[in-house]
PLY file of the C-alpha trace (Angstrom):
ply
format ascii 1.0
element vertex 390
property float x
property float y
property float z
element edge 389
property int vertex1
property int vertex2
end_header
51.84 261.08 125.25
51.36 258.60 122.44
49.25 259.04 119.35
46.12 257.29 120.68
45.92 259.29 123.91
46.32 262.59 122.03
43.63 261.48 119.59
41.25 260.84 122.49
41.78 264.43 123.67
40.50 265.96 120.41
36.81 266.19 121.47
37.85 268.08 124.60
40.13 270.31 122.53
37.20 271.33 120.33
35.03 271.98 123.40
37.80 273.97 125.19
37.98 271.40 127.95
41.79 271.04 128.14
44.30 272.84 130.33
47.14 274.83 128.80
49.69 272.05 128.95
47.41 269.50 127.29
46.30 272.06 124.72
49.92 272.78 123.75
50.64 269.05 123.39
47.62 268.55 121.12
48.47 271.54 118.94
52.06 270.37 118.59
50.87 266.93 117.61
48.39 268.29 115.07
51.25 269.98 113.19
52.92 266.58 112.74
49.94 264.20 112.30
47.66 264.50 109.27
45.27 261.82 110.58
44.56 263.78 113.73
44.03 266.98 111.69
41.35 265.23 109.61
39.77 263.84 112.78
39.75 267.33 114.29
38.00 268.67 111.21
35.16 266.14 111.65
34.82 266.97 115.34
34.52 270.70 114.56
31.87 270.08 111.90
29.78 268.03 114.35
30.28 270.63 117.05
29.10 273.44 114.75
26.04 271.45 113.71
25.05 270.75 117.31
25.68 274.34 118.34
23.43 275.70 115.60
20.47 273.47 116.53
17.61 275.28 118.24
16.32 273.91 121.56
13.01 272.04 121.62
10.65 272.82 124.46
8.50 269.94 125.87
4.70 270.10 125.59
2.94 272.02 128.35
0.76 269.04 129.38
3.68 266.57 129.79
3.64 266.82 133.60
-0.09 266.13 133.80
0.16 263.12 131.45
3.04 261.58 133.43
1.22 262.01 136.75
-1.92 260.47 135.29
0.09 257.44 134.11
1.61 256.97 137.58
-1.82 257.09 139.21
-3.11 254.41 136.81
-0.07 252.22 137.63
-0.70 252.47 141.40
-4.33 251.57 140.87
-3.46 248.42 138.88
-0.94 247.33 141.54
-3.51 247.75 144.33
-6.03 245.81 142.32
-3.64 242.92 141.78
-2.80 242.80 145.48
-6.48 242.59 146.39
-6.88 239.45 144.28
-5.97 236.30 146.15
-3.46 234.05 144.41
-3.77 230.27 144.24
-1.16 229.87 146.99
-3.04 232.31 149.25
-6.24 230.36 148.77
-4.46 227.12 149.70
-3.02 228.71 152.83
-6.45 230.05 153.82
-7.70 226.48 153.99
-5.38 225.87 156.96
-6.26 229.14 158.68
-9.82 228.10 159.41
-10.65 227.72 163.05
-12.06 224.22 162.87
-12.90 222.38 166.05
-11.69 218.77 165.93
-13.33 216.40 168.42
-11.04 215.44 171.28
-12.10 211.83 171.01
-10.89 211.59 167.41
-7.53 213.01 168.37
-7.21 210.55 171.25
-8.00 207.62 168.95
-5.35 208.70 166.41
-2.72 209.17 169.13
-3.54 205.78 170.65
-3.18 204.07 167.28
0.20 205.70 166.63
1.52 204.83 170.09
0.33 201.24 169.83
2.06 200.85 166.47
5.29 202.33 167.82
5.43 200.74 171.26
4.31 197.23 170.37
6.26 196.86 167.15
8.75 193.93 167.06
11.74 196.28 167.00
10.74 197.95 170.28
9.93 194.69 171.99
13.23 193.11 170.98
15.17 196.22 172.05
13.52 196.14 175.48
14.32 192.47 175.85
17.95 193.16 174.95
18.13 195.88 177.61
16.72 193.57 180.27
19.37 190.89 179.73
21.88 190.73 182.56
25.58 190.33 182.01
25.43 186.82 183.39
22.89 185.78 180.77
24.95 187.35 178.01
28.00 185.39 179.06
26.24 182.02 179.30
26.84 181.36 175.62
30.49 182.41 175.90
31.35 180.05 178.74
30.58 176.95 176.68
32.72 178.09 173.76
36.33 178.44 175.08
37.35 174.80 174.61
36.02 174.70 171.07
37.60 178.11 170.27
40.97 176.88 171.54
40.77 173.77 169.37
39.83 175.87 166.32
42.69 178.29 167.02
45.14 175.41 167.23
43.86 173.93 163.97
44.17 177.29 162.18
47.72 177.85 163.37
48.69 174.26 162.47
47.43 174.78 158.91
48.78 178.32 158.51
52.32 177.87 159.87
54.82 176.55 157.35
57.89 175.31 159.15
61.19 175.02 157.32
59.79 174.38 153.82
63.24 173.84 152.34
63.89 170.79 154.54
63.71 167.49 152.63
62.39 165.59 155.65
58.68 166.50 155.65
57.79 163.65 158.01
59.90 165.30 160.70
57.93 168.57 160.30
54.64 166.77 160.87
55.97 165.40 164.16
57.09 168.75 165.61
56.04 169.58 169.15
53.77 172.57 168.89
54.56 175.55 171.12
51.22 176.97 172.27
50.88 179.90 174.70
47.53 179.63 176.52
45.83 182.33 178.58
42.44 182.96 180.13
40.58 185.83 181.80
37.74 185.43 184.30
35.46 187.55 186.49
33.78 185.59 189.26
31.28 186.69 191.88
31.56 184.69 195.12
29.65 184.72 198.40
32.71 183.49 200.33
34.97 186.42 199.43
37.01 186.25 202.65
38.32 182.76 201.81
39.23 183.50 198.18
42.94 184.19 198.73
43.40 181.07 200.83
41.58 178.82 198.36
43.43 180.22 195.31
46.82 179.86 196.99
46.14 176.23 197.91
44.83 175.44 194.44
47.83 176.92 192.63
50.31 175.23 194.98
48.69 171.82 194.54
49.23 172.00 190.78
52.85 173.22 191.04
52.04 176.70 189.80
52.60 180.10 191.36
50.88 183.49 191.83
52.64 186.11 189.67
50.73 189.05 191.18
47.63 189.94 193.20
45.73 193.17 193.88
42.96 194.07 196.36
40.71 197.13 196.05
37.27 198.52 196.87
35.07 200.16 194.22
33.27 203.49 194.62
30.08 201.62 195.50
31.87 199.75 198.33
32.21 196.42 196.52
35.39 194.47 197.39
37.47 192.92 194.62
40.72 190.97 194.34
42.62 190.04 191.18
45.22 187.29 190.63
47.66 186.55 187.84
48.27 182.82 188.02
50.98 180.82 186.22
49.90 177.20 185.83
51.79 174.31 184.15
50.36 173.77 180.70
49.27 170.19 181.39
47.15 171.38 184.37
45.76 174.55 182.73
42.24 173.34 181.95
41.80 171.48 185.26
42.71 174.58 187.27
40.50 176.73 185.07
37.45 174.55 185.72
38.06 174.53 189.47
38.32 178.33 189.54
35.01 178.60 187.67
33.39 176.42 190.33
34.37 178.91 193.06
31.44 181.22 192.25
29.23 182.68 189.54
31.14 183.40 186.33
30.35 186.95 185.17
32.91 187.03 182.36
35.09 184.41 180.68
37.65 184.61 177.89
40.08 181.99 176.58
42.86 182.50 174.02
45.97 180.86 172.63
48.92 181.73 170.37
51.08 179.34 168.37
54.77 180.38 168.65
56.24 177.25 167.08
57.48 179.07 164.00
59.06 181.84 166.02
60.66 179.28 168.38
62.26 177.37 165.50
63.41 180.58 163.79
65.10 181.83 166.95
66.79 178.46 167.53
68.10 178.41 163.95
69.52 181.92 164.27
71.07 180.98 167.58
72.81 177.92 166.11
74.21 179.98 163.23
75.53 182.65 165.57
77.19 180.05 167.79
78.98 178.56 164.78
80.00 182.07 163.76
81.36 182.66 167.26
83.52 179.51 167.01
84.98 180.67 163.68
85.80 184.11 165.08
87.57 182.53 168.05
89.70 180.40 165.72
90.59 183.53 163.74
91.48 185.30 166.98
93.89 182.52 167.90
95.69 182.88 164.57
95.73 186.70 164.43
99.13 188.32 165.07
98.37 191.99 164.33
96.87 194.26 166.93
94.51 195.80 164.38
93.14 192.38 163.35
92.77 191.31 166.99
90.69 194.42 167.80
88.40 193.90 164.80
87.78 190.27 165.65
87.08 191.07 169.30
84.51 193.69 168.28
82.73 191.14 166.07
82.88 188.57 168.85
81.29 191.05 171.24
78.48 191.76 168.76
77.84 188.07 168.13
77.91 187.24 171.85
75.41 190.05 172.60
73.02 188.75 169.93
73.38 185.19 171.23
72.46 186.26 174.76
69.45 188.17 173.46
68.18 185.16 171.49
68.77 182.84 174.43
66.70 185.19 176.57
63.93 185.13 173.96
63.91 181.33 173.84
63.81 181.17 177.62
60.88 183.61 177.67
58.92 181.67 175.05
59.61 178.39 176.81
58.37 179.85 180.08
55.20 181.22 178.48
54.53 177.84 176.85
55.35 175.74 179.92
53.27 177.93 182.26
49.89 179.16 181.03
48.45 182.40 182.41
45.11 182.86 184.13
43.93 186.40 185.01
41.02 186.17 187.41
39.06 188.81 189.34
36.95 187.76 192.33
34.25 190.11 193.68
31.73 189.97 196.45
28.01 190.30 195.54
27.06 193.89 194.75
24.65 195.74 197.01
21.04 195.65 195.85
20.95 199.47 195.72
23.94 199.58 193.37
23.19 196.46 191.38
21.71 196.53 187.90
18.94 194.32 189.28
18.00 196.83 191.99
15.83 199.92 191.85
18.50 202.05 190.23
19.17 199.39 187.64
15.44 199.13 186.89
15.19 202.90 186.47
18.17 202.88 184.11
16.57 200.14 182.01
13.27 202.03 181.99
15.01 205.20 180.82
16.84 203.35 178.06
13.61 201.68 176.96
11.81 205.05 176.95
14.51 206.65 174.79
14.38 203.69 172.43
10.58 203.98 172.25
10.74 207.67 171.32
13.40 206.88 168.73
11.20 204.26 167.06
8.13 206.50 167.38
9.90 209.23 165.40
10.82 206.69 162.73
7.22 205.47 162.53
5.84 209.00 162.26
8.35 209.84 159.54
7.28 206.73 157.62
3.56 207.61 157.93
3.99 211.35 157.21
3.65 211.12 153.38
0.29 209.35 153.85
-1.01 211.57 156.63
-0.46 214.90 154.84
-2.92 214.17 151.98
-5.51 212.98 154.51
-5.18 216.15 156.59
-5.35 218.34 153.47
-8.44 216.47 152.26
-10.07 216.90 155.65
-9.60 220.68 155.64
-10.81 220.96 152.05
-13.92 219.03 153.01
-14.54 221.34 155.99
-14.04 224.39 153.76
-16.55 223.09 151.24
-19.00 222.28 154.00
-18.76 225.76 155.50
-19.34 227.39 152.09
-22.49 225.31 151.58
-23.85 226.45 154.97
-23.25 230.10 154.06
0 1
1 2
2 3
3 4
4 5
5 6
6 7
7 8
8 9
9 10
10 11
11 12
12 13
13 14
14 15
15 16
16 17
17 18
18 19
19 20
20 21
21 22
22 23
23 24
24 25
25 26
26 27
27 28
28 29
29 30
30 31
31 32
32 33
33 34
34 35
35 36
36 37
37 38
38 39
39 40
40 41
41 42
42 43
43 44
44 45
45 46
46 47
47 48
48 49
49 50
50 51
51 52
52 53
53 54
54 55
55 56
56 57
57 58
58 59
59 60
60 61
61 62
62 63
63 64
64 65
65 66
66 67
67 68
68 69
69 70
70 71
71 72
72 73
73 74
74 75
75 76
76 77
77 78
78 79
79 80
80 81
81 82
82 83
83 84
84 85
85 86
86 87
87 88
88 89
89 90
90 91
91 92
92 93
93 94
94 95
95 96
96 97
97 98
98 99
99 100
100 101
101 102
102 103
103 104
104 105
105 106
106 107
107 108
108 109
109 110
110 111
111 112
112 113
113 114
114 115
115 116
116 117
117 118
118 119
119 120
120 121
121 122
122 123
123 124
124 125
125 126
126 127
127 128
128 129
129 130
130 131
131 132
132 133
133 134
134 135
135 136
136 137
137 138
138 139
139 140
140 141
141 142
142 143
143 144
144 145
145 146
146 147
147 148
148 149
149 150
150 151
151 152
152 153
153 154
154 155
155 156
156 157
157 158
158 159
159 160
160 161
161 162
162 163
163 164
164 165
165 166
166 167
167 168
168 169
169 170
170 171
171 172
172 173
173 174
174 175
175 176
176 177
177 178
178 179
179 180
180 181
181 182
182 183
183 184
184 185
185 186
186 187
187 188
188 189
189 190
190 191
191 192
192 193
193 194
194 195
195 196
196 197
197 198
198 199
199 200
200 201
201 202
202 203
203 204
204 205
205 206
206 207
207 208
208 209
209 210
210 211
211 212
212 213
213 214
214 215
215 216
216 217
217 218
218 219
219 220
220 221
221 222
222 223
223 224
224 225
225 226
226 227
227 228
228 229
229 230
230 231
231 232
232 233
233 234
234 235
235 236
236 237
237 238
238 239
239 240
240 241
241 242
242 243
243 244
244 245
245 246
246 247
247 248
248 249
249 250
250 251
251 252
252 253
253 254
254 255
255 256
256 257
257 258
258 259
259 260
260 261
261 262
262 263
263 264
264 265
265 266
266 267
267 268
268 269
269 270
270 271
271 272
272 273
273 274
274 275
275 276
276 277
277 278
278 279
279 280
280 281
281 282
282 283
283 284
284 285
285 286
286 287
287 288
288 289
289 290
290 291
291 292
292 293
293 294
294 295
295 296
296 297
297 298
298 299
299 300
300 301
301 302
302 303
303 304
304 305
305 306
306 307
307 308
308 309
309 310
310 311
311 312
312 313
313 314
314 315
315 316
316 317
317 318
318 319
319 320
320 321
321 322
322 323
323 324
324 325
325 326
326 327
327 328
328 329
329 330
330 331
331 332
332 333
333 334
334 335
335 336
336 337
337 338
338 339
339 340
340 341
341 342
342 343
343 344
344 345
345 346
346 347
347 348
348 349
349 350
350 351
351 352
352 353
353 354
354 355
355 356
356 357
357 358
358 359
359 360
360 361
361 362
362 363
363 364
364 365
365 366
366 367
367 368
368 369
369 370
370 371
371 372
372 373
373 374
374 375
375 376
376 377
377 378
378 379
379 380
380 381
381 382
382 383
383 384
384 385
385 386
386 387
387 388
388 389
């Protein structure tokens, strides 16, 4: 053990609280350490003083005085509990059994419901729910031509073609490459003749039908979809004639300017073709097998890239030359399954009811800070009135 630990054992050594091993260690250390011997001397003096002190007996009436003090404490606690605090008095105001006239309650409820149900937000929400899809699309059908023109103008201003070319007049006269497409949903009463009419229409304008699909929905409604490819110069004429085949439920028109991509691909293709010519000239002059193999590998790579770019140009040219129209024809939906039928009316009523409750909760939350003081004042008034009667 170190010096500090042995020093801490000195009080136990004086009080005979150590075992033999610890006692031997302490005694051995005391022979070598003068500090610990002086400390031991002080401990023994204190021990002798405490041992010589006579015991003091408590007074005989200490038990009675303590019990009397405890009884007085219990009495004070019970007395405090009997006194109502300010919070208890406030709560007692709301515990009164006060009879409120039913007529007053009915008037308050009627006012709250009238505020909630006939507010502008509720009325506008109900009107929005009652709009049919056809009415929602009426504004969209008049916009496609203008949207297409705006899209063309944006792409004309945004695309910067070959800025390094000195002949800027030639850039202004470039033939724009525009990919046009449209999507339609049309409800028609003459569903059986749709395929025949569409086929004749597309053929008359030198287009073709890329794909067609027929199916029946879960409610029994028949539908047929066509993907039509129409020459770009006849795109808008065919689109208008398709719209006249029934009631347009949905209409979307879009375009994409690929002029920049077209020119970029053509430029890369021209460079690769010139590179191919140079490699072939090198191949004719090569006389080592190793050089011939290297040049043939490069020629193969260049030829593969050329074919890929030619395929891309052909694809873009096809998409530009033939616009795409995706159209879905459907027969009129049964009145039981239609949104205008009974089920549709019930759905709209449910949505309007949920919206009404939503706005009612908002109204009540807005009025709550004003209603609480009124209710509290009413109960205080009733309390005061009851006290005066007593």
